[in-house]
Legacy VTK file of the C-alpha trace (Angstrom):
# vtk DataFile Version 3.0
C-alpha trace
ASCII
DATASET POLYDATA
POINTS 435 float
-16.006 -13.895 279.723
-17.189 -16.804 281.867
-15.601 -17.163 285.285
-13.045 -20.048 284.926
-13.929 -21.152 288.452
-17.193 -22.455 287.016
-15.120 -25.232 285.439
-14.216 -26.687 288.836
-15.710 -30.151 289.117
-18.134 -30.784 291.953
-17.021 -32.619 295.053
-19.021 -35.707 294.115
-17.544 -35.747 290.605
-14.016 -35.559 291.980
-14.697 -38.290 294.550
-15.915 -40.542 291.743
-12.412 -40.600 290.266
-10.919 -44.071 290.908
-7.603 -42.503 291.889
-9.217 -41.545 295.199
-10.623 -45.019 295.925
-7.586 -46.216 297.875
-7.506 -43.019 299.946
-11.190 -43.431 300.831
-10.535 -46.986 302.030
-7.377 -46.018 303.927
-8.372 -42.659 305.415
-12.170 -42.688 305.338
-14.479 -40.797 302.995
-14.912 -37.809 305.326
-11.185 -37.117 305.441
-10.881 -37.322 301.648
-13.872 -35.005 301.193
-12.128 -32.451 303.398
-8.944 -32.633 301.309
-10.899 -32.303 298.051
-12.774 -29.251 299.299
-9.542 -27.588 300.353
-8.127 -28.226 296.871
-11.242 -26.642 295.352
-10.742 -23.625 297.597
-7.172 -23.255 296.363
-8.513 -23.202 292.807
-11.148 -20.587 293.649
-8.339 -18.409 295.001
-6.770 -18.573 291.552
-3.630 -20.419 292.646
-4.223 -23.469 290.432
-6.240 -24.228 287.299
-9.544 -26.180 287.463
-7.894 -29.125 285.774
-5.324 -29.316 288.569
-7.756 -29.702 291.464
-7.596 -33.500 291.595
-3.809 -33.488 291.396
-3.757 -30.932 294.217
-5.969 -33.181 296.317
-3.894 -36.279 295.590
-0.730 -34.424 296.499
-2.044 -33.239 299.856
-3.659 -36.433 301.118
-2.309 -37.329 304.565
-0.294 -40.512 304.945
-2.381 -41.709 307.892
-5.860 -41.250 309.324
-4.443 -39.292 312.260
-2.973 -35.827 312.605
0.074 -37.021 314.545
3.220 -36.943 312.448
6.341 -39.034 312.667
9.307 -37.034 313.928
13.018 -37.797 313.785
14.372 -36.935 317.214
17.700 -35.236 316.525
17.498 -33.021 319.613
20.096 -34.902 321.633
17.483 -35.643 324.320
16.981 -39.399 324.444
13.571 -39.391 326.173
11.918 -36.231 324.889
8.579 -35.492 326.569
7.333 -33.252 323.743
8.077 -36.003 321.232
6.181 -38.732 323.070
8.999 -39.848 325.374
10.293 -43.353 324.641
10.063 -44.627 321.059
8.858 -48.226 321.143
10.996 -51.156 320.073
10.152 -53.105 316.907
8.930 -55.927 319.147
6.545 -53.584 320.947
5.260 -52.164 317.654
4.563 -55.666 316.386
2.797 -56.431 319.669
0.514 -53.445 319.093
-0.541 -54.860 315.737
-1.406 -58.207 317.342
-3.267 -56.557 320.223
-5.236 -54.302 317.879
-7.460 -57.241 317.000
-9.486 -59.560 319.196
-7.230 -60.995 321.896
-7.300 -63.137 325.033
-6.492 -60.144 327.242
-8.931 -61.332 329.923
-9.703 -64.913 328.908
-8.068 -68.206 329.848
-8.065 -70.126 326.582
-7.310 -73.411 328.388
-10.455 -73.301 330.505
-12.587 -70.966 328.438
-13.217 -68.888 331.528
-12.304 -65.382 332.561
-8.596 -65.000 333.281
-6.441 -62.410 334.987
-6.330 -59.279 332.871
-2.896 -58.832 331.309
-1.493 -61.802 333.191
1.391 -62.366 330.782
2.482 -58.721 330.956
2.375 -58.780 334.759
4.337 -62.036 334.769
6.969 -60.416 332.555
7.176 -57.448 334.928
7.553 -59.742 337.932
10.273 -61.709 336.146
12.126 -58.480 335.367
12.010 -57.438 339.046
11.996 -60.653 341.126
12.576 -58.543 344.240
8.894 -57.587 344.024
6.353 -59.982 345.519
3.558 -58.347 343.539
3.172 -56.176 340.451
0.409 -54.057 338.985
0.166 -51.639 336.043
-1.900 -48.445 335.727
-2.115 -45.803 333.036
0.809 -43.551 334.058
3.293 -42.835 336.825
1.136 -40.177 338.437
-1.761 -42.636 338.582
0.481 -45.182 340.312
1.363 -42.706 343.049
-2.221 -41.444 343.324
-3.563 -44.980 343.724
-1.011 -45.682 346.458
-1.978 -42.489 348.284
-5.714 -43.157 348.034
-5.459 -46.736 349.257
-2.753 -46.435 351.905
-3.290 -42.883 353.151
-6.806 -41.788 352.264
-7.840 -39.528 355.149
-4.432 -40.017 356.741
-1.020 -38.365 356.599
1.846 -38.946 354.197
5.202 -38.020 355.667
7.510 -36.556 353.003
10.698 -34.490 353.004
10.176 -30.824 352.170
12.910 -30.985 349.521
11.014 -33.719 347.680
7.800 -31.742 347.115
8.521 -31.472 343.416
6.756 -30.198 340.328
6.698 -32.908 337.672
6.018 -30.769 334.600
3.341 -28.661 332.928
2.451 -27.143 336.290
1.543 -30.442 337.976
2.920 -30.836 341.479
3.324 -33.916 343.661
1.705 -32.225 346.717
-1.408 -31.290 344.725
-1.659 -34.805 343.307
-1.426 -36.438 346.723
-3.859 -34.083 348.425
-6.394 -34.665 345.632
-6.641 -38.281 346.838
-7.808 -37.193 350.305
-4.435 -37.644 351.966
-2.782 -34.962 354.085
0.903 -34.109 353.780
3.253 -33.864 356.731
6.429 -32.139 355.579
9.681 -32.818 357.408
13.160 -31.357 357.250
14.193 -28.305 355.281
14.535 -27.615 351.589
18.073 -28.970 351.518
18.320 -31.345 354.480
16.254 -34.040 356.180
17.230 -36.600 358.820
15.825 -39.893 360.030
14.905 -38.164 363.298
12.735 -35.719 361.323
10.705 -38.590 359.941
10.570 -40.475 363.227
9.224 -37.449 365.092
6.491 -36.891 362.510
5.154 -40.456 362.528
2.057 -41.153 364.585
-1.162 -43.126 364.647
-2.471 -41.060 361.724
0.464 -41.850 359.414
-0.405 -43.788 356.272
3.114 -44.143 354.924
6.448 -42.428 354.440
7.043 -41.246 350.884
10.431 -40.823 349.242
10.332 -38.985 345.916
13.233 -38.907 343.488
13.558 -35.237 342.366
14.198 -36.592 338.844
14.300 -33.298 336.940
16.707 -31.258 339.071
19.772 -31.663 341.273
20.431 -29.998 344.630
24.105 -29.727 345.560
26.096 -28.264 348.414
25.033 -28.524 352.054
22.441 -31.274 351.579
21.307 -34.447 353.298
18.605 -37.017 352.588
17.667 -40.292 354.197
18.239 -43.497 352.188
15.506 -46.052 351.780
17.361 -48.558 353.957
17.090 -46.200 356.949
13.503 -45.176 356.235
12.608 -48.873 356.191
13.435 -49.087 359.924
10.447 -46.838 360.701
7.198 -48.484 361.894
5.178 -47.577 358.758
5.367 -48.618 355.084
7.829 -46.785 352.837
6.666 -45.877 349.334
9.394 -44.885 346.896
8.549 -42.976 343.717
11.607 -43.536 341.513
9.966 -41.737 338.596
11.839 -42.739 335.479
11.210 -46.482 335.414
14.740 -47.824 335.746
14.219 -51.408 336.894
17.844 -52.211 337.693
21.002 -50.131 338.140
22.637 -48.762 334.987
26.394 -48.088 334.828
25.937 -44.803 332.961
23.314 -43.582 335.431
24.934 -44.225 338.825
22.742 -41.775 340.748
19.433 -42.808 339.210
17.316 -44.878 341.624
16.053 -48.239 340.413
13.175 -50.439 341.499
15.193 -53.521 342.412
17.566 -51.628 344.701
14.727 -49.775 346.436
12.895 -53.021 347.139
16.028 -54.735 348.433
16.570 -51.747 350.720
13.171 -52.328 352.311
10.639 -50.290 350.344
7.129 -51.687 350.719
6.091 -50.227 347.364
7.848 -48.677 344.369
6.040 -46.539 341.802
7.497 -45.630 338.414
6.751 -44.740 334.794
7.057 -47.258 331.994
7.575 -44.784 329.155
10.889 -43.283 330.242
14.048 -45.252 330.979
12.242 -48.574 330.680
11.602 -47.572 327.078
8.032 -48.826 326.912
4.511 -47.413 326.510
3.030 -44.819 328.835
2.010 -46.629 331.994
2.569 -46.614 335.729
4.339 -49.483 337.485
3.536 -50.625 341.020
5.999 -53.099 342.534
6.123 -54.227 346.122
5.055 -56.595 348.879
2.112 -58.797 347.958
-0.459 -57.611 350.541
-0.058 -53.963 349.534
-0.086 -54.610 345.796
-3.194 -56.783 346.196
-4.948 -53.978 348.099
-4.126 -51.543 345.315
-5.245 -53.930 342.601
-8.631 -54.541 344.247
-9.421 -50.910 345.096
-12.265 -49.309 343.066
-9.910 -46.605 341.757
-7.757 -49.285 340.131
-10.525 -49.690 337.562
-10.381 -45.986 336.704
-6.605 -46.235 336.221
-6.734 -49.482 334.232
-4.593 -49.846 331.111
-5.888 -51.177 327.813
-4.761 -54.216 325.836
-2.443 -52.158 323.627
-0.451 -50.927 326.622
-0.251 -54.404 328.128
0.992 -55.877 324.850
3.618 -53.184 324.296
4.799 -53.430 327.899
5.235 -57.191 327.725
7.183 -56.965 324.469
9.349 -54.212 325.959
10.182 -56.388 328.957
10.775 -59.659 327.084
12.011 -58.430 323.723
15.369 -57.100 322.475
16.947 -53.861 323.787
14.742 -50.821 323.277
15.797 -47.689 321.359
16.277 -45.941 324.718
18.538 -48.739 325.963
20.582 -48.647 322.760
20.937 -44.874 322.984
22.199 -45.111 326.562
24.757 -47.698 325.481
25.853 -45.778 322.376
29.523 -45.095 321.745
30.579 -41.511 320.985
33.171 -42.633 318.403
30.540 -44.675 316.547
28.163 -41.709 316.594
30.884 -39.487 315.175
31.520 -42.020 312.388
27.831 -41.922 311.536
27.833 -38.123 311.544
30.866 -38.119 309.230
29.131 -40.515 306.846
26.033 -38.328 306.912
28.137 -35.262 306.120
29.707 -37.056 303.147
26.258 -38.086 301.911
25.168 -34.450 301.889
28.025 -33.446 299.614
29.039 -29.866 298.896
25.491 -28.628 298.371
24.993 -28.100 302.121
27.244 -26.053 304.394
27.683 -28.481 307.291
30.228 -29.898 309.705
30.552 -32.630 312.313
30.707 -31.545 315.950
31.028 -33.361 319.249
28.076 -32.822 321.574
26.774 -33.694 325.018
23.336 -35.273 324.973
20.844 -35.591 327.834
18.695 -38.443 329.115
15.501 -36.363 329.360
12.023 -37.343 330.450
12.722 -36.226 333.997
15.443 -38.840 334.389
19.097 -38.595 335.380
19.310 -34.798 335.672
22.817 -33.500 335.165
24.038 -36.618 333.363
25.780 -35.785 330.090
26.062 -38.414 327.360
28.920 -37.951 324.832
27.473 -37.790 321.336
28.008 -36.310 317.880
25.963 -34.151 315.539
25.882 -32.616 312.092
25.875 -28.834 312.403
23.835 -26.831 309.862
22.857 -23.169 309.500
19.926 -22.292 311.764
17.816 -21.533 308.681
17.423 -25.300 308.190
15.375 -25.623 311.400
11.970 -24.649 309.981
12.041 -26.564 306.657
13.315 -29.682 308.416
10.673 -29.401 311.113
7.919 -28.966 308.504
9.229 -31.624 306.131
8.207 -35.257 305.722
9.370 -36.840 307.884
9.646 -33.991 310.343
13.167 -33.591 311.740
13.643 -31.735 315.018
17.118 -30.740 316.159
18.349 -28.154 318.637
19.662 -24.664 317.973
22.900 -23.545 319.612
24.698 -20.285 318.753
22.898 -19.781 315.421
23.545 -23.369 314.344
21.122 -26.280 314.047
22.582 -29.440 315.559
21.240 -32.780 314.365
22.368 -34.996 317.235
22.452 -38.692 316.375
22.249 -40.324 319.810
18.469 -40.844 319.600
18.383 -41.449 315.834
18.355 -45.092 314.803
21.231 -45.931 312.396
18.665 -47.276 309.942
17.287 -43.746 309.687
20.519 -42.030 308.622
19.774 -42.250 304.894
16.293 -40.760 305.382
17.812 -38.007 307.518
20.263 -37.145 304.735
17.376 -37.025 302.227
15.436 -34.709 304.541
18.386 -32.324 304.792
18.789 -32.260 301.010
15.078 -31.491 300.565
15.339 -28.714 303.127
18.331 -27.277 301.248
16.308 -27.316 298.016
13.405 -25.560 299.752
15.731 -22.866 301.052
17.205 -22.357 297.594
13.734 -21.974 296.072
12.603 -19.333 298.565
15.923 -17.565 298.833
LINES 1 436
435 0 1 2 3 4 5 6 7 8 9 10 11 12 13 14 15 16 17 18 19 20 21 22 23 24 25 26 27 28 29 30 31 32 33 34 35 36 37 38 39 40 41 42 43 44 45 46 47 48 49 50 51 52 53 54 55 56 57 58 59 60 61 62 63 64 65 66 67 68 69 70 71 72 73 74 75 76 77 78 79 80 81 82 83 84 85 86 87 88 89 90 91 92 93 94 95 96 97 98 99 100 101 102 103 104 105 106 107 108 109 110 111 112 113 114 115 116 117 118 119 120 121 122 123 124 125 126 127 128 129 130 131 132 133 134 135 136 137 138 139 140 141 142 143 144 145 146 147 148 149 150 151 152 153 154 155 156 157 158 159 160 161 162 163 164 165 166 167 168 169 170 171 172 173 174 175 176 177 178 179 180 181 182 183 184 185 186 187 188 189 190 191 192 193 194 195 196 197 198 199 200 201 202 203 204 205 206 207 208 209 210 211 212 213 214 215 216 217 218 219 220 221 222 223 224 225 226 227 228 229 230 231 232 233 234 235 236 237 238 239 240 241 242 243 244 245 246 247 248 249 250 251 252 253 254 255 256 257 258 259 260 261 262 263 264 265 266 267 268 269 270 271 272 273 274 275 276 277 278 279 280 281 282 283 284 285 286 287 288 289 290 291 292 293 294 295 296 297 298 299 300 301 302 303 304 305 306 307 308 309 310 311 312 313 314 315 316 317 318 319 320 321 322 323 324 325 326 327 328 329 330 331 332 333 334 335 336 337 338 339 340 341 342 343 344 345 346 347 348 349 350 351 352 353 354 355 356 357 358 359 360 361 362 363 364 365 366 367 368 369 370 371 372 373 374 375 376 377 378 379 380 381 382 383 384 385 386 387 388 389 390 391 392 393 394 395 396 397 398 399 400 401 402 403 404 405 406 407 408 409 410 411 412 413 414 415 416 417 418 419 420 421 422 423 424 425 426 427 428 429 430 431 432 433 434
């Protein structure tokens, strides 16, 4: 008997089917060829019939020409680093579409001559923080601090409290970052306490600046002392404040989180921060401060290496000028409203899923506001739902506590509740089929 695998159509014959034309235009021919060949391999393994190869290929075509997948953040962590930190606002997403084409990012349309790169985004940043005489944007928060160190303290000393020599994640440490720029660190105080006298004694002719770093991802309590920016500003050298999370102004729910405006009013010469955390924008680093220092940073050769692209500038401007971001809405969310949504979600699931509504405490995340607990609500499911939800479309990621999967709603947009319910029902069906 002839081998039935001989009946498998060739790759070229399958690609000639008009049902794959749209996929070739949308994803590119190479990506479609890869999917078709994997479908042929499935047939050769005997799992499908030769006549089902095209259907197999059509059913496994990716939605986009990238491997990144959309994820519903039901973890209860508002700014989740592993999930890309801040989700962009609709205004920022629209801005990305505009910026994806040819734009006037570095052209003055009035004169037809070269203009300031990203001038409108920088103007929006300055308007958001009028306390700053100058503003500049680089590609992330670490780059902002590195640029400041290279320009203001290259070959010199940076005076910093020992308790602020922090690790910022994935093994990266502030001391290593600063020393990589050619600066030397002068540690003062102890792990838990530092005084103004400690700083004053350490300052000399070789001091580039005094650095104050917000610990951001941990809290030290007990017998502690630190020096506020207002006191550091009385020292005879510039004070650079790394606030980390990108909070531009004080937030009532985050009373202990430093913000750029307050630091500048207190006398900081320069503030560095991230734009993709509490600001709720794209990944970028913000530099805000007195004009002479910001101008020096902007004109330094390294500024070119840290330059942001037009997509980042567009998304940042829309974040600053547009409506409240998803992060801002999550921080303002009401626990009773979240519980009402969880109850509605539970009712939508019906009796087919063993679930209940529970009150939860969410976290800010992204290295911001450590220790702050945000009242929230979640739908509690058996832990067995974790894998099928995570592998579904869209992917849904919750958090497991005591053998239960909690789908916390604080970081889930209300418009996504119906899709979340559908995802849970599909996961329940998958579990029934395999169990």
